[in-house]
VOZA-590626 format. One record per atom (N, C-alpha, C): x, y, z. Coordinates in steps of 0.1 Angstrom, whole numbers, plus 5000, padded with zeros to 4 digits. Layout:
BEGIN
XYZ;...
end
This chain:
BEGIN
509551075074;508451105065;508051255067;507851295080;507451425083;508451525079;509751495081;510851585077;510851605062;510551505055;510551515040;509351605036;508251595042;507051675039;507351825042;508051845053;508351985057;509452055049;510151965041;511252025033;510752125023;511352245024;510952355015;511252325000;512152224998;512452194984;511252114978;510352074986;509051994982;509451874973;510251784978;510451664970;509151584969;508951524957;507751434955;508151304962;507251254971;507451134979;506751014973;507350904974;506650774969;506750674981;505650654987;505650554998;505250424992;506150324992;505850194986;506150084995;505549974993;505749855001;504749744997;504849625002;503949514998;502549545001;501649464995;500249474999;499949455014;499049525019;498549505033;499649535043;500649615040;501649645050;501349775058;500249835056;499849945064;499950085058;500250085045;500450215039;499150305040;498050255036;496750335036;496450365050;496550275059;496250315073;497150425078;498450415074;499350525078;498950655072;498550655060;498050785053;496850845060;495950755065;494750805072;495150865085;496250815092;496650875105;497750975103;498350985092;499451085089;499051225093;497851275090;497551415094;497851455108;497651355117;497951385131;499351425135;500251385126;501651405128;502151535122;501251605114;501651725106;501351855114;502051955112;501752085117;500552145110;499952245117;498652295112;498752365098;499952405094;500052475081;500252385070;500152255072;500152155062;498752095061;498052095050;496652045048;496751925040;496751805046;496751675039;495451645032;495551595020;494351565012;494551415007;493551335009;493651195006;492851164993;493451104983;492751064971;492950924968;491850844968;491950694965;491850674950;492950634944;492950624930;492250494925;491850404935;491050284931;489650324926;489150444929;487850484925;487750504910;486950424903;486850434889;486250574885;485550644894;485050774891;486150874889;487350844893;488450944892;489250914879;489350784876;490250744865;489450724851;488250754851;487450724838;487950814827;488250944830;488651044820;489551144828;490151234820;490951344826;490051444832;488851474827;487951564833;487451514846;487251374847;486851314860;487951324870;489151304865;490251314875;490351454881;490351554872;490451694877;489251724887;488051684883;486951704892;487051634905;487551504905;487751434917;488851494926;489851544919;490951604927;490451734934;489651814927;489151934933;488151904944;487351804942;486351764952;487051714965;488151634963;488851584975;489551694982;490151784975;490851904982;489751984990;488652004984;487652084990;487052015003;486851885001;486251805012;487251795024;488451765021;489451745032;489851875039;489951975031;490252105037;489152155046;487852135041;486752175049;486752095063;487051975063;487051895075;488151945085;489152025079;490152085088;489952225091;488652275088;488252405091;488652515081;489052465069;489452565058;488352565047;487752675045;486752685035;487352735022;487152655011;487652694998;486552734989;486952784977;485852824967;484952704964;483752734959;482852624956;483352544944;483052414945;483452324934;482752344921;483452364910;482752374897;481952244895;480952254887;480152124884;480952034875;480651904876;481451804868;481551844853;480351884848;480351924833;481252034830;481552124840;482452234837;483852194834;484252074838;485652024835;485751954822;484651924815;484751844803;485451914791;485152034788;485752094777;487252124779;487652174791;489052214794;489352174808;489652044811;489752004824;490952064832;492052084825;493252134832;493152284834;492552354825;492352504827;491352524839;490352444839;489352464850;489952424863;490852324864;491552284876;492452394881;493252444872;494252554876;493552684880;492452714873;491652834877;491152814892;490652704895;490152674908;491252674919;492352614915;493552604924;494052744927;494052834917;494552974919;493653044930;492353024929;491453084939;491653014952;491852884952;491952814965;493252854973;494352874965;495552904972;495553054977;494753134971;494653274976;493953274989;493153174992;492353165004;493053095016;494053015013;494752945024;495953015029;496353125023;497453205029;498753135027;499453115038;500853055038;500752905039;499552845041;499552705043;499752625030;500152505031;500352415019;499452295019;499152245007;498352125006;499252015002;499051905009;499851775005;498851675000;498951644987;498151554980;498651404982;497851324988;498251184990;497451104980;498151054969;497450974959;497750824962;496750764968;496950624972;496550534960;497350414959;497150324948;497350404935;498450484934;498650564923;498950494910;499250364911;499450284898;498250274890;497050304896;495850304888;495850404877;496550514879;496750614868;497350544856;498350464858;499050394846;498050304840;497250234848;496250134843;495250204834;494850324838;493850404831;494450454818;495750484818;496450524805;496550414796;496850294801;496950174792;495550144786;494450164793;493150144788;492650254779;493450364777;492950474769;491950564775;491750554788;490850644795;491450774798;492750774800;493450894803;494650904794;495151014790;496351034781;497551074789;498651074782;499951114789;499851264792;498851334787;498751474791;498651494806;498051394813;497951394827;499351404834;500251334829;501651334834;502251474832;501951534821;502451674818;501851774829;500551754831;499851834841;500351824855;500551694859;501051674873;502451734874;503251714864;504651774865;504551924866;503651984858;503452124858;503052174872;502152104879;501652134892;502852124902;503652024901;504752004910;505752114908;506052154896;507052254894;506652394897;505352424895;504952564895;504052604906;503552514914;502652544925;503352514938;504052614944;504852594955;504052554968;502752584968;501952544980;501352404978;501852334968;501252194966;502352094966;502151994974;503151884975;502451754971;503251654967;502651524963;503251404971;502451314975;502851194981;502151074974;502851004966;502250884959;502450764968;501450674969;501550554977;501050434969;501850334969;501550214961;502550094964;502449994956;503249874957;504649904950;504649974939;505849984931;506450124932;507750134929;508350264927;508050324913;508350444911;508150504898;509050444887;510250404891;511150344881;510550214876;509950134885;509450004882;508150014873;507550134873;506350154865;506650184850;507950214848;508350244834;508850384831;509250404819;509950534816;508950654817;507650634814;506750754815;506750814829;506750724839;506750774853;508150834857;509150764855;510550804859;511050924852;510650944839;511051064832;510251184835;509051174838;508151284841;508451334856;508751244865;508851284879;510351254883;511151354883;512551334885;513051344899;512651454906;513051474920;512151404929;512351264930;511451184938;512251114949;511651104961;512251044972;511450914975;511950794973;511250674976;511350644991;510250604997;510250565011;509550425012;510250325017;509750185017;509150155031;507950105031;507250055043;507149905043;507649845054;507549695054;506949645066;507649625077;507149555089;507249635101;506449605111;506449665124;507749625131;508149705141;509249665150;508649555159;509449465164;508949355173;508249405185;508849515191;508149565203;506849635200;506649695188;505449745184;504349635181;504849535174;503949415172;503449355185;504449335194;504049275207;503049355214;503249485214;502249575221;500949565215;500849555201;499549535195;498849405199;499649305201;499049175205;498549185220;499349245228;499049245243;498049355247;498149465240;497249585244;496649655232;495849585224;495249655213;494249765217;493549745228;492649855234;492549835249;492049935256;492049925271;491249815277;490249765269;489349655274;489749515270;490949505264;491449375259;491849285270;491249165271;491449075282;492048945278;492448925266;493048795261;494348775267;494648655271;495948615276;496548505267;497848495268;498548405259;499448305268;499348175264;500148075271;501648105268;502548045275;503948065273;504448035259;505148135253;505648115240;504748145228;503448175231;502548205220;502848335213;503048435221;503348575215;504548565206;505648505211;506848485203;506548405190;505748305191;505448225179;504648305169;503648395174;502948475165;503848575158;504748635165;505648735159;506548665149;506948545152;507748465142;506948425129;505748385131;504848345120;504548455111;504348575116;503948695109;505048785104;506248755111;507348845109;507048995111;506049015120;505549155123;504949225111;504449145101;503749215090;502449265095;502049385093;500849445099;499549375096;499349335083;498149275080;498049125086;499149055084;499148915089;499048915104;499649015111;499549025126;498049045129;497449145122;496049175125;495149055122;495448985111;494648875106;494648765117;495848725121;496048615131;495448665145;495648785148;495148835161;493648825161;492948865150;491448855150;491048715151;491748625144;491348485144;491548425159;492548475166;492748425180;491548475189;491148595187;490048645194;488748565191;488548535178;487348455175;487448315181;488648255181;488748125187;488548125202;489048235209;488848245223;487348255226;486648345218;485248355220;484448225218;484848155207;484148035204;484247925215;485447925221;485747825231;485547875245;484947995247;484648055260;485848055269;486948105264;488148115272;488848255269;489748295278;490548415276;492048375274;492348245273;493748205272;493948135259;494948185251;495248125238;496348025241;496047895238;497047795239;497647755226;498547665225;499147615213;498047555204;497147485210;496047425202;495147535196;494847635204;493947735198;494747825188;496047835189;496847905179;496747835166;496847705166;496747625154;495447645147;494347635156;493047655150;492847795145;493547895151;493448035146;494148045133;495247975131;495947985118;495047925107;494347815110;493447765100;492347865096;491847935107;490848035104;491348145096;492648185099;493248295092;493448265077;493748145074;493848105060;492548115053;491448095060;490148115053;489748255052;489848335063;489448475062;490348555054;491648515054;492648595047;492948545033;492048455028;492248395015;492448495003;491748615003;492048704992;493448764993;494048785005;495348835006;496348725001;496248605005;497248505001;497048474986;495848474981;495648444967;496148554958;496048674963;496548794955;498148784954;498748744964;500248724963;500548614954;499848504955;500048384947;499848404932;498848484929;498548504915;499048634908;499248734916;499548864911;501048904912;501748844922;503148884924;504148774921;503648664915;504648564911;505148584897;504548674890;505048704876;504048794869;504548844857;503748944850;503148874837;503548754834;502948684823;502548544828;501648474820;501248334824;502448244826;503448254818;504648174819;505448204832;505548334835;506248374847;505548334859;504248344859;503448304871;503548154874;503548074863;503747924865;505147904872;506147974867;507547954872;507648004886;507048124889;507048184902;506348094912;505248034909;504547944918;505347814920;505947764910;506747644912;507947674921;508547794920;509647834929;509247834943;508047904945;507547914959;507147774965;506647684957;506347554962;507547474965;508647494957;509947424960;510447474974;510447604976;510947654989;510047615001;508647624998;507747595009;507747445013;507947355004;507847215007;509247145010;510347205004;511647135006;512647225012;512347355014;513347455019;514547465010;514447414997;515547414988;515047474975;515847564969;515547624956;516547564946;516047494936;516947434926;517747544919;518847504913;519747604906;518947674895;519247804895;518547894885;519247874871;518447824862;519047774849;518747864837;517747944838;517448034826;517248174831;517248264821;517048404823;515748434829;514648374824;513348404828;513148354843;513748244847;513648204861;514348304870;515448354865;516248454873;515348584874;514648614864;513748734864;512648714874;512048604874;510948574884;511448574898;512648514900;513248514914;513548654918;514048734910;514348874913;513048944917;511948914910;510648974914;510148924928;510348804931;509948744944;510748814955;511948834952;512848904962;512449054964;512149114952;511849254952;510649284961;509649194959;508349224966;508349154980;509449114985;509649064998;508748935001;508648854991;507948724993;509048624997;510148624990;511348554994;512448644999;513448585006;514648665009;515848565010;517048615008;518248535008;518648515023;518948385026;519348355040;520248235040;521348245047;522248125048;522648065035;522848145025;523248095012;522048035003;520848045009;519647995001;518548095002;517348045000;516148135000;515048085009;514348175015;513248135023;512148245023;510948215027;509848315028;510148415038;509848535036;509948645046;508948625057;507748575053;506648555062;506348405063;506748345075;506448205076;504948165075;504048255078;502648225077;502248205062;502848285053;502648275039;503248145034;504348105039;505047985036;504147865039;503547865051;502647755055;501447755046;500847865042;499747865033;500047805019;501247845014;501647795001;501847645002;502447595013;502647455014;501447375016;500447425022;499247355026;498047375017;497947495011;496647535004;496847594990;498047624986;498147694973;497847594961;497147644951;496847564939;497447634927;498247554920;498947614908;498047654897;498347764891;497547824880;497647724868;
end
């Protein structure tokens, strides 16, 4: 990732991966890996204040650049007032950027647009027009001191022709799971004062259940700490692990439900099919023969988003903890 950012050809980067796999946390910590001549700027596209209109987007972009550069000891020109962007948002943006780049010398700004799919949602709602794509492409092509890092669940190609045709020189980077040694270290030594101990085989079972998925590992780890505190012990046994799993299903309900309802399909019919496929695998370990084109489409989606994977000539869940949740707690739409 760092090598790509330092590339003088300035490829547009797309960091993509499943929900809760650590992308946003990585972006927050990414600045520590960069040299001082790269000024990272983080922009959360989930903020409705940014995607309400094109003028709000430009204002939010300038404000984020000014704020994050200031925190890195770089003073930029004053931010124009929000109303100044309304008549000519892109002209006001470029005028400010020209002044800003004059002040930063040879340094470069790296714009991290997290949850970038929200731009497409705003366009579908009519809040923003395709002119924003024209402007972003213009900035990528003509501002050599400006780089872009998009972060989200999907790749540009998956978002449709508007994205893939406007942004051509794109490098996709997928983020999935931690390495087993990294996950084990997080369980054993999350901080210097951590005193929790694990009975024989517990750590291995947790790594197996979570498949080293960052959020699931964190979720189950927090539940084990809560169980240890509740039972006044510092040793996690098989019994406490099972209680921790039940707690994790409750506290992690939004995560599991999001996968169950949002990633099983894009239409009500697809969602019903997707949920039925997951229930088949969760309860029987067998997926019936794919008989129609729509079922194949849904299965392809489940594989693409790493919910299922092919193994030994069949299919299974990538994360056993999710499989157990589907088997025990999922409710069909």
